[in-house]
C-alpha positions as CSV (number, residue, x, y, z in Angstrom):
1,X,15.4,3.8,76.7
2,X,12.4,3.1,74.5
3,X,10.4,-0.2,74.7
4,X,9.0,-1.6,71.5
5,X,5.7,-3.5,72.0
6,X,4.9,-6.4,69.7
7,X,1.4,-6.5,68.2
8,X,1.9,-10.2,67.3
9,X,-0.7,-12.4,68.9
10,X,0.5,-15.3,71.0
11,X,0.4,-18.5,69.1
12,X,-1.3,-21.5,70.8
13,X,1.3,-24.3,70.6
14,X,-1.0,-26.8,72.2
15,X,0.1,-29.0,75.1
16,X,3.8,-28.5,76.0
17,X,6.0,-30.2,78.5
18,X,6.0,-27.3,81.0
19,X,2.3,-26.9,80.7
20,X,1.6,-30.6,81.3
21,X,4.0,-30.7,84.3
22,X,2.4,-27.6,85.8
23,X,-1.1,-28.9,85.4
24,X,-0.3,-32.3,86.9
25,X,1.7,-30.7,89.8
26,X,-1.4,-28.6,90.7
27,X,-3.6,-31.6,90.9
28,X,-1.0,-33.7,92.8
29,X,-0.6,-30.8,95.4
30,X,-4.4,-30.7,95.8
31,X,-5.0,-34.4,96.1
32,X,-1.8,-35.3,98.0
33,X,-0.8,-32.2,100.0
34,X,2.5,-32.6,101.8
35,X,3.4,-35.8,100.0
36,X,6.9,-35.7,98.5
37,X,5.7,-36.5,95.0
38,X,7.7,-35.8,91.8
39,X,6.1,-34.8,88.5
40,X,8.0,-35.1,85.3
41,X,6.9,-34.8,81.7
42,X,8.5,-35.6,78.3
43,X,7.5,-35.5,74.7
44,X,6.7,-38.8,73.0
45,X,5.0,-40.1,69.9
46,X,2.4,-42.8,69.3
47,X,3.6,-44.6,66.2
48,X,0.4,-46.6,65.7
49,X,-1.7,-43.4,65.3
50,X,1.1,-41.0,64.3
51,X,0.1,-38.7,67.2
52,X,2.4,-36.4,69.2
53,X,2.0,-37.0,72.9
54,X,3.2,-35.8,76.3
55,X,3.9,-38.5,78.9
56,X,3.7,-37.3,82.5
57,X,5.0,-39.5,85.4
58,X,3.9,-38.8,88.9
59,X,6.0,-40.7,91.5
60,X,5.1,-40.8,95.2
61,X,5.9,-42.8,98.3
62,X,4.6,-46.4,98.2
63,X,2.9,-45.8,101.5
64,X,0.2,-43.7,99.8
65,X,-3.1,-45.7,99.9
66,X,-4.8,-47.1,96.9
67,X,-7.9,-44.8,97.5
68,X,-5.7,-41.8,97.1
69,X,-3.9,-43.2,94.0
70,X,-7.3,-43.8,92.3
71,X,-8.5,-40.4,93.4
72,X,-5.4,-38.8,91.8
73,X,-5.9,-40.8,88.6
74,X,-9.5,-39.7,88.4
75,X,-8.4,-36.0,88.6
76,X,-5.6,-36.5,86.1
77,X,-8.2,-38.1,83.8
78,X,-10.0,-34.8,83.5
79,X,-7.0,-33.1,81.9
80,X,-7.5,-32.0,78.3
81,X,-6.1,-34.5,75.7
82,X,-6.1,-37.5,78.1
83,X,-5.1,-40.6,76.2
84,X,-4.5,-43.2,78.8
85,X,-2.9,-43.9,82.2
86,X,-1.1,-46.7,84.1
87,X,-1.2,-46.9,87.9
88,X,1.5,-48.7,89.9
89,X,2.3,-48.9,93.7
90,X,4.2,-45.7,93.7
91,X,3.5,-44.0,90.3
92,X,0.9,-43.0,87.8
93,X,1.9,-42.4,84.2
94,X,-0.5,-40.5,82.0
95,X,-0.4,-39.9,78.3
96,X,-2.0,-36.9,76.6
97,X,-2.4,-35.8,73.0
98,X,-0.5,-32.7,72.1
99,X,-3.4,-31.3,70.0
């Protein structure tokens, strides 16, 4: 069997849901090792600025201290395309621009 290799270059699609989730998960695991946190991302759109966004929600047990929550938010802030974040007792929601 013969394999045909493509010479096409990979196209940079910008920020995608899997990439956003993977990046946030890596940070969560580093800041909150062993905490049963969930990381979910979805596509969204900011109508006011007509900008495509990815919204990532990190949910963790409420027993996590405020210092750790703010440390996690500070690390998530460093991600490319960061647009804004909201911190609650058991979650952080960050919004990032797709491009």
